[in-house]
Every structure is written in C-alpha cells, then in structure tokens.
C-alpha positions as CSV (number, residue, x, y, z in Angstrom):
1,X,182.1,-48.8,139.9
2,X,179.6,-49.5,142.7
3,X,181.1,-50.0,146.2
4,X,179.0,-51.4,149.0
5,X,180.0,-51.3,152.7
6,X,178.3,-52.1,155.9
7,X,178.6,-49.3,158.5
8,X,177.1,-48.9,162.0
9,X,174.7,-46.1,162.8
10,X,175.1,-44.1,166.0
11,X,172.3,-46.3,167.3
12,X,174.3,-49.5,166.6
13,X,172.2,-50.6,163.6
14,X,173.9,-52.3,160.6
15,X,173.4,-50.0,157.6
16,X,174.4,-50.7,154.0
17,X,176.0,-47.9,152.2
18,X,176.5,-48.1,148.4
19,X,178.2,-45.4,146.3
20,X,179.6,-45.0,142.8
21,X,181.0,-41.5,142.7
22,X,177.8,-40.0,141.4
23,X,175.1,-41.3,143.8
24,X,174.8,-42.7,147.3
25,X,172.2,-45.3,148.6
26,X,171.6,-46.1,152.2
27,X,169.6,-49.2,153.2
28,X,168.6,-50.3,156.7
29,X,169.2,-53.8,158.1
30,X,166.0,-55.1,156.6
31,X,167.2,-54.1,153.1
32,X,164.9,-51.1,152.6
33,X,166.3,-47.9,151.0
34,X,166.1,-45.2,153.6
35,X,168.2,-42.6,151.7
36,X,169.3,-41.8,148.2
37,X,171.4,-38.9,146.9
38,X,171.9,-38.4,143.2
39,X,172.4,-35.8,140.5
40,X,168.6,-35.3,140.2
41,X,167.4,-35.3,143.7
42,X,167.3,-36.5,147.3
43,X,165.1,-39.2,148.9
44,X,165.0,-39.7,152.7
45,X,162.3,-42.2,153.6
46,X,160.7,-43.6,156.6
47,X,161.6,-47.3,157.0
48,X,159.1,-49.2,154.8
49,X,156.4,-51.2,156.6
50,X,153.2,-52.8,155.4
51,X,151.4,-49.6,156.6
52,X,153.5,-46.8,155.1
53,X,155.5,-48.2,152.1
54,X,158.5,-46.0,152.9
55,X,156.9,-42.5,152.8
56,X,159.1,-39.5,152.2
57,X,160.6,-37.6,155.1
58,X,162.4,-35.3,152.6
59,X,162.4,-35.8,148.9
60,X,163.4,-33.5,146.0
61,X,163.5,-34.1,142.3
62,X,165.7,-31.3,141.0
63,X,169.4,-31.1,140.2
64,X,171.5,-31.3,143.3
65,X,174.4,-29.2,144.5
66,X,176.9,-29.1,147.4
67,X,174.2,-27.6,149.7
68,X,171.9,-30.5,148.9
69,X,174.7,-33.0,149.7
70,X,175.2,-31.3,153.1
71,X,171.5,-31.5,153.7
72,X,171.4,-35.2,152.9
73,X,174.3,-35.8,155.4
74,X,172.4,-33.9,158.0
75,X,169.1,-35.7,157.4
76,X,170.6,-39.2,157.5
77,X,172.2,-38.4,160.9
78,X,169.1,-36.7,162.3
79,X,166.6,-39.4,161.3
80,X,168.7,-42.5,161.5
81,X,172.0,-41.8,163.3
82,X,173.8,-42.7,160.0
83,X,177.0,-40.7,159.5
84,X,177.9,-40.6,155.9
85,X,181.7,-41.1,155.5
86,X,183.8,-38.7,153.5
87,X,184.8,-41.4,151.1
88,X,181.2,-41.7,149.8
89,X,181.1,-38.0,148.8
90,X,180.2,-37.6,145.1
91,X,183.3,-36.9,143.1
92,X,181.8,-33.6,141.7
93,X,182.1,-32.2,145.3
94,X,185.7,-33.3,146.0
C-alpha cells in the first residue's frame, strides 16, 4: 500500500515522501522526483528545469542492499536536506 506524507527538509522546503515497503520516492515542492530508491537501483536527481531535465547526481541500476539504502539516505540529506524517516525504510531491511 502506497503511503504519501509531506515532510519538511532541513532547509524548510515542503517535500513529498511516498513509500510502499519496497520503494521510496521523494518529490520537491514543484512535484518533480528528486530521489527514488527501489529493489533495482537508486536515482538522485537535480531538480528538473527547462535546462537540465532532472539530470542524475547519483544513479544506479543494479540490485540494492542495505549499504545502498544508507547511501540513499546520505545523498538525500547532503543534496536536499531531506531526512528520510525510519518508517519509510524498505521492509527487507527492518
């Protein structure tokens, strides 16, 4: 079941967090996906604009493990000040 919540980044930006036990999606206040974590990879994107179309800051396309989840958490905080809450952790890591 997909759950969506609005959380605040460390910068005060409204951020939409969606998670379903397998994957996590993070969207900025404009509605663009800035991060995604799933069983088959990580995507952390620059915010999309007319100039860059949301270019990758860090993208992988291989099966993910706990180390990748920790990297995703770190990257979302580093690039956007978004702290991924524990309740969004994929169930295979809990």
